[in-house]
C-alpha positions as CSV (number, residue, x, y, z in Angstrom):
1,X,71.3,61.5,27.9
2,X,68.0,60.4,29.4
3,X,65.8,61.5,26.6
4,X,65.7,58.2,24.8
5,X,64.6,56.2,27.8
6,X,61.0,55.5,28.8
7,X,60.0,57.6,31.8
8,X,59.7,56.1,35.2
9,X,56.0,56.5,36.1
10,X,55.0,57.3,39.6
11,X,51.5,57.9,41.0
12,X,51.7,60.9,43.3
13,X,48.9,59.5,45.5
14,X,51.1,56.6,46.7
15,X,51.8,56.3,50.4
16,X,52.1,59.7,52.1
17,X,51.3,61.2,48.7
18,X,52.7,64.7,49.3
19,X,55.5,66.9,48.1
20,X,58.3,64.7,49.5
21,X,57.5,62.2,46.8
22,X,58.0,64.9,44.1
23,X,61.2,66.2,45.6
24,X,62.9,62.8,46.0
25,X,61.8,61.5,42.6
26,X,62.9,64.6,40.6
27,X,66.1,65.1,42.6
28,X,67.2,61.5,42.0
29,X,66.1,61.5,38.4
30,X,68.1,64.7,37.7
31,X,71.1,63.2,39.4
32,X,71.0,59.9,37.5
33,X,69.8,61.3,34.2
34,X,66.5,59.3,34.1
35,X,63.2,60.6,32.8
36,X,60.3,60.5,35.3
37,X,56.6,61.2,35.0
38,X,54.5,61.9,38.1
39,X,50.7,61.8,37.9
40,X,48.2,62.9,40.6
41,X,50.9,65.2,42.0
42,X,50.4,65.7,45.7
43,X,47.1,63.7,45.3
44,X,46.7,63.1,49.0
45,X,46.8,66.9,49.7
46,X,43.4,67.8,48.3
47,X,41.7,68.2,51.7
48,X,42.3,71.8,52.7
49,X,45.8,72.2,51.2
50,X,45.1,71.6,47.6
51,X,46.8,69.1,45.2
52,X,49.3,69.8,42.5
53,X,52.7,71.5,42.5
54,X,53.4,74.3,44.9
55,X,55.8,77.2,44.6
56,X,58.7,75.4,46.3
57,X,58.3,72.5,43.9
58,X,58.3,74.7,40.8
59,X,61.3,76.6,42.1
60,X,63.5,73.5,42.7
61,X,62.4,71.7,39.5
62,X,63.0,74.8,37.4
63,X,66.6,75.0,38.8
64,X,67.2,71.3,38.2
65,X,65.7,71.6,34.6
66,X,68.1,74.4,33.8
67,X,71.1,72.6,35.4
68,X,70.3,69.4,33.4
69,X,69.0,71.0,30.2
70,X,65.8,69.0,30.8
71,X,62.7,68.8,28.8
72,X,59.8,69.5,31.2
73,X,56.0,69.3,30.9
74,X,53.5,70.5,33.5
75,X,55.9,72.8,35.4
76,X,53.6,75.3,36.9
77,X,51.9,75.9,40.3
78,X,48.8,73.6,40.6
79,X,50.0,71.2,37.9
80,X,48.9,67.6,38.7
81,X,51.1,65.9,36.1
82,X,54.8,66.5,35.7
83,X,57.2,65.0,33.2
84,X,60.9,65.7,33.7
85,X,63.5,64.5,31.1
86,X,67.1,65.5,32.1
87,X,69.8,65.6,29.4
88,X,73.0,66.5,31.2
89,X,74.6,65.0,34.4
90,X,75.8,67.1,37.4
91,X,79.4,67.1,36.1
92,X,78.3,69.3,33.2
93,X,77.4,72.1,35.7
94,X,80.2,74.6,35.1
95,X,78.7,77.5,37.0
96,X,79.7,77.6,40.7
97,X,77.4,80.3,42.2
98,X,73.6,80.4,42.1
99,X,70.8,82.5,43.4
100,X,67.5,80.6,43.7
101,X,64.4,82.6,44.6
102,X,60.9,81.2,45.0
103,X,58.0,83.2,43.7
104,X,56.4,83.0,47.2
105,X,58.2,84.1,50.3
106,X,56.2,81.4,52.2
107,X,57.8,78.7,50.1
108,X,60.3,76.7,52.2
109,X,63.9,77.4,51.2
110,X,64.8,74.2,53.1
111,X,62.5,72.1,50.9
112,X,63.9,73.6,47.8
113,X,67.3,72.6,49.0
114,X,66.0,69.0,49.8
115,X,65.1,68.5,46.2
116,X,68.4,69.8,44.7
117,X,70.9,68.6,47.3
118,X,71.6,65.1,45.9
119,X,72.3,66.7,42.5
120,X,74.7,69.4,43.7
121,X,76.5,66.9,45.9
122,X,77.8,65.2,42.8
123,X,78.3,68.3,40.7
124,X,82.1,68.2,41.1
125,X,84.5,69.6,38.6
126,X,88.1,68.9,37.8
127,X,89.3,71.7,40.1
128,X,87.4,70.4,43.0
129,X,85.6,73.7,43.5
130,X,82.6,74.1,45.8
131,X,79.2,75.4,44.8
132,X,77.7,78.4,46.5
133,X,73.9,78.6,46.7
134,X,71.7,81.4,48.1
135,X,68.1,80.3,48.4
136,X,65.4,82.9,49.0
137,X,62.1,81.9,50.6
138,X,60.9,80.9,54.0
139,X,63.2,79.5,56.8
140,X,60.4,78.8,59.3
141,X,57.5,77.4,57.3
142,X,54.6,75.2,58.2
143,X,55.0,71.5,57.2
144,X,58.7,72.0,56.7
145,X,61.9,71.6,58.7
146,X,63.2,74.9,60.1
147,X,66.7,76.2,59.4
148,X,67.5,75.4,63.0
149,X,66.6,71.7,62.5
150,X,68.6,71.6,59.2
151,X,71.6,73.2,60.9
152,X,71.6,71.4,64.2
153,X,70.2,67.9,63.3
154,X,70.1,67.0,59.6
155,X,73.5,68.4,58.5
156,X,75.5,67.2,61.4
157,X,74.1,63.7,60.8
158,X,75.0,63.8,57.1
159,X,78.4,65.1,57.9
160,X,79.2,62.4,60.6
161,X,77.5,59.4,58.8
162,X,78.3,60.1,55.1
163,X,81.1,62.7,55.1
164,X,79.0,65.3,53.4
165,X,80.3,68.8,53.8
166,X,78.0,71.8,53.5
167,X,78.8,75.1,55.1
168,X,75.6,77.1,55.9
169,X,74.4,80.4,57.2
170,X,71.1,82.0,57.9
171,X,71.1,85.3,56.0
172,X,67.6,86.4,56.9
173,X,64.7,84.7,58.6
174,X,61.5,84.3,56.6
175,X,58.1,83.1,58.0
176,X,54.9,81.6,56.7
177,X,53.2,82.8,59.8
178,X,52.2,86.4,60.7
179,X,53.1,89.3,58.3
180,X,54.5,88.0,55.1
181,X,58.3,88.0,55.1
182,X,61.0,86.5,52.9
183,X,64.3,85.1,54.2
184,X,67.3,83.5,52.7
185,X,69.9,80.8,53.4
186,X,73.5,80.6,52.1
187,X,75.3,77.4,51.5
188,X,78.7,76.3,50.3
189,X,78.5,72.7,49.1
190,X,81.6,70.6,48.7
191,X,80.7,67.9,46.1
192,X,81.8,64.3,46.2
193,X,85.0,64.1,44.1
194,X,84.7,62.4,40.8
195,X,84.8,58.6,40.8
196,X,84.3,58.6,44.6
197,X,81.2,57.4,46.5
198,X,79.3,58.3,49.6
199,X,80.6,56.1,52.4
200,X,78.5,55.3,55.5
201,X,80.2,55.5,58.8
202,X,78.4,53.9,61.8
203,X,78.0,55.6,65.1
204,X,80.9,55.1,67.7
205,X,80.8,51.7,69.3
206,X,79.1,52.0,72.7
207,X,77.4,49.7,75.1
208,X,73.7,49.6,74.5
209,X,71.3,50.5,76.2
210,X,73.5,53.0,78.0
211,X,74.1,54.8,74.7
212,X,70.5,56.1,74.8
213,X,71.0,58.0,78.0
214,X,70.4,61.7,77.3
215,X,73.4,63.8,78.5
216,X,72.4,67.3,77.2
217,X,69.5,69.1,75.5
218,X,70.0,72.1,73.2
219,X,67.1,74.5,73.1
220,X,66.4,77.1,70.3
221,X,63.5,79.5,70.8
222,X,62.3,82.2,68.4
223,X,59.3,83.8,70.1
224,X,58.3,87.3,71.2
225,X,61.1,88.6,73.4
226,X,58.8,89.6,76.3
227,X,57.9,85.9,76.8
228,X,61.5,84.5,76.6
229,X,62.0,84.2,80.4
230,X,58.6,82.6,81.0
231,X,59.0,80.1,78.2
232,X,62.6,79.2,79.2
233,X,61.3,78.6,82.7
234,X,58.6,76.3,81.5
235,X,61.0,74.3,79.3
236,X,63.6,74.0,82.0
237,X,60.9,72.7,84.4
238,X,59.5,70.2,82.0
239,X,62.8,68.9,80.8
240,X,64.1,68.7,84.4
241,X,61.2,66.3,85.3
242,X,61.7,64.0,82.3
243,X,65.5,64.2,81.9
244,X,66.8,64.9,85.4
245,X,70.4,64.1,84.5
246,X,70.6,66.1,81.3
247,X,72.2,69.6,81.1
248,X,69.9,72.1,79.3
249,X,71.6,74.7,77.1
250,X,69.8,77.6,75.4
251,X,71.6,77.6,72.1
252,X,69.5,80.3,70.5
253,X,67.1,82.9,72.0
254,X,65.7,85.2,69.3
255,X,62.9,87.7,69.1
256,X,60.3,86.7,66.6
257,X,58.7,90.1,66.8
258,X,55.1,88.9,66.5
259,X,52.7,86.8,68.6
260,X,51.9,84.8,65.4
261,X,55.5,83.6,65.1
262,X,56.7,80.9,67.5
263,X,59.4,78.4,66.5
264,X,61.0,76.1,69.1
265,X,63.5,73.3,68.7
266,X,64.5,70.8,71.4
267,X,67.4,68.5,70.6
268,X,68.7,65.8,72.9
269,X,72.2,64.4,72.7
270,X,73.1,60.9,74.0
271,X,76.5,59.7,75.1
272,X,76.9,57.8,71.8
273,X,76.3,61.0,69.7
274,X,72.7,60.1,68.8
275,X,70.4,63.1,68.2
276,X,66.7,63.3,68.7
277,X,64.7,66.4,68.1
278,X,61.2,67.8,68.5
279,X,60.2,71.1,67.1
280,X,57.1,73.2,66.7
281,X,56.0,76.1,64.5
282,X,52.9,77.8,65.7
283,X,51.0,81.0,66.5
284,X,49.6,82.1,69.9
285,X,45.8,82.1,69.5
286,X,44.5,85.6,69.1
287,X,41.7,84.9,71.6
288,X,43.8,83.0,74.1
289,X,42.5,83.6,77.6
290,X,45.8,83.2,79.3
291,X,49.4,83.5,77.9
292,X,50.5,81.6,81.0
293,X,48.3,78.6,80.1
294,X,49.4,78.7,76.5
295,X,53.1,78.7,77.4
296,X,52.6,75.9,80.0
297,X,50.7,73.7,77.5
298,X,53.2,74.3,74.7
299,X,56.2,73.6,77.0
300,X,54.6,70.4,78.3
301,X,53.7,69.2,74.8
302,X,57.2,69.7,73.5
303,X,59.0,68.2,76.4
304,X,56.7,65.2,76.4
305,X,57.1,64.8,72.7
306,X,60.9,64.7,73.0
307,X,60.7,62.2,75.8
308,X,58.5,59.9,73.7
309,X,60.9,60.3,70.8
310,X,63.9,59.3,73.0
311,X,61.9,56.4,74.4
312,X,61.6,54.9,70.9
313,X,65.3,53.9,71.5
314,X,66.4,54.4,67.9
315,X,69.3,56.3,66.3
316,X,67.1,59.0,64.6
317,X,63.9,60.9,65.3
318,X,60.8,60.6,63.2
319,X,61.6,63.4,60.8
320,X,65.3,62.7,60.4
321,X,64.7,59.1,59.4
322,X,62.8,59.9,56.1
323,X,65.4,62.6,55.2
324,X,68.4,60.3,55.1
325,X,66.8,57.6,52.9
326,X,68.0,59.2,49.6
327,X,71.5,59.4,50.9
328,X,71.4,55.8,52.1
329,X,70.3,54.7,48.6
330,X,73.1,56.5,46.9
331,X,75.9,55.4,49.4
332,X,78.0,52.4,49.0
333,X,77.2,49.3,51.0
334,X,75.0,48.9,54.1
335,X,73.6,51.6,56.3
336,X,71.1,51.7,59.1
337,X,69.1,54.4,60.9
338,X,66.5,52.5,62.9
339,X,63.8,54.3,64.9
340,X,62.6,52.0,67.6
341,X,64.1,49.2,69.6
342,X,64.9,46.7,67.0
343,X,67.4,44.2,68.5
344,X,69.0,43.1,65.2
345,X,69.6,46.6,64.0
346,X,70.9,47.8,67.4
347,X,73.3,44.9,67.7
348,X,74.6,45.5,64.2
349,X,75.2,49.2,65.0
350,X,77.1,48.2,68.1
351,X,79.2,45.8,66.1
352,X,79.9,48.4,63.4
353,X,77.5,48.0,60.5
354,X,80.1,49.1,58.0
355,X,81.6,45.6,58.0
356,X,78.4,43.7,58.2
357,X,78.0,40.7,56.0
358,X,74.3,40.3,55.2
359,X,74.7,36.5,54.6
360,X,75.8,36.0,58.2
361,X,72.7,37.5,59.8
362,X,68.9,37.0,59.7
363,X,68.3,39.5,57.0
364,X,65.0,39.5,55.1
365,X,65.0,41.5,51.8
366,X,61.9,43.6,51.4
367,X,59.6,43.9,48.4
368,X,59.4,47.4,47.2
369,X,56.3,47.6,45.0
370,X,54.6,49.8,47.5
371,X,55.6,51.9,50.6
372,X,57.0,49.6,53.3
373,X,58.8,49.1,56.5
374,X,59.2,50.6,59.9
375,X,58.7,54.3,60.5
376,X,56.3,57.1,59.5
377,X,54.4,57.2,56.2
378,X,56.9,59.7,55.0
379,X,59.8,57.3,55.6
380,X,57.9,54.4,54.0
381,X,57.1,56.5,50.9
382,X,60.7,57.8,50.7
383,X,61.9,54.1,50.5
384,X,59.4,53.3,47.8
385,X,60.4,56.4,45.7
386,X,64.1,55.6,46.0
387,X,63.5,52.0,45.0
388,X,61.5,53.1,41.9
389,X,64.2,55.5,40.7
390,X,67.1,53.4,41.8
391,X,65.9,49.8,41.4
392,X,69.3,48.3,42.4
393,X,68.9,49.6,46.0
394,X,68.2,46.8,48.4
395,X,66.2,47.1,51.6
396,X,66.2,44.6,54.5
397,X,64.4,44.0,57.8
398,X,61.5,46.4,57.3
399,X,63.7,48.9,55.7
400,X,66.0,49.4,58.7
401,X,69.0,48.2,56.6
402,X,69.6,49.8,53.2
403,X,72.2,48.5,50.8
404,X,73.0,51.5,48.5
405,X,74.1,51.5,44.9
406,X,77.4,53.3,45.5
407,X,76.7,56.0,43.0
408,X,79.5,57.9,41.4
409,X,80.3,60.0,38.3
410,X,83.6,60.0,36.5
């Protein structure tokens, strides 16, 4: 279906120049049956981390290649050039259950999912059956979102803003830190019905700036059990100083079983349903002189980081903003997830952006020949990749507004 088209050519060194570029490009190419060639794969990762495809990229692209009957070149760990030519759309996917296993237990199962999620979201059949996925790999991996962030921040946002329905369960925790371990996650994805489109729903209408007031903070800690009480005390103290009116709830307290495994997520809720999160994955230094000092410094850093994130006065945190770009590009009409106090965007959200008429506001369309807009380098690069694969997507006001293509399959 896409084999007769000239491949979209992307330079993997563009913008942030890491694995996210690969995941978004191949995921959207598979969904839309467009061939893509990526050169200099992860070309900005040579310093210390090495360029080329990693295990999690090979795992997700292999699955997408099988699902689309794709012709693929350069699909191996370390490959710096990849060509992906899909031949079948998601609606040809007849199987409903899949087990996906990365070669390395340190490969992030959540990043594997990030690459294939747009495809499976549109893999509906005539019976309307869901798809079940079990993905084996790491669940708490360096340079990746944790299962807790996925479960508590990303998925609730996709559910509330786009109506995406994904049941999920942590079957076993897997770490990239400490002794090697392999975990798995289970998901039941309810695809978008045929001929239907993703629809953006704006946040509830509230009065700004009161909507940014933090009402509660959920805390998830996965650290050695003997240090739970001390860490909880440090976090409660730090959050109490910075968010004196917020209730603190320990949503998860789990024994990591090893000093090398520390995973902590703080998530703040506002009265308007906005979520901001800050998380850390780290190890206690083997030669630390004082556990008390380590815990105090870690607590202070996390609490201060969350406070700075909330102080941005946006509707997403830094990491969530880049992860919703692909869904904005696929959805019908206008959507906005500003990070930062941008009056035009805030007013539009307060009015209900779903009914916004671009012509009636001061909206400036962005050029998309290179990464652009507000936000992190990951967000800017995600916008650029989406615009290259889906050229009819329109971006306005430094990327804070996205007019999606309204993608659907009959």
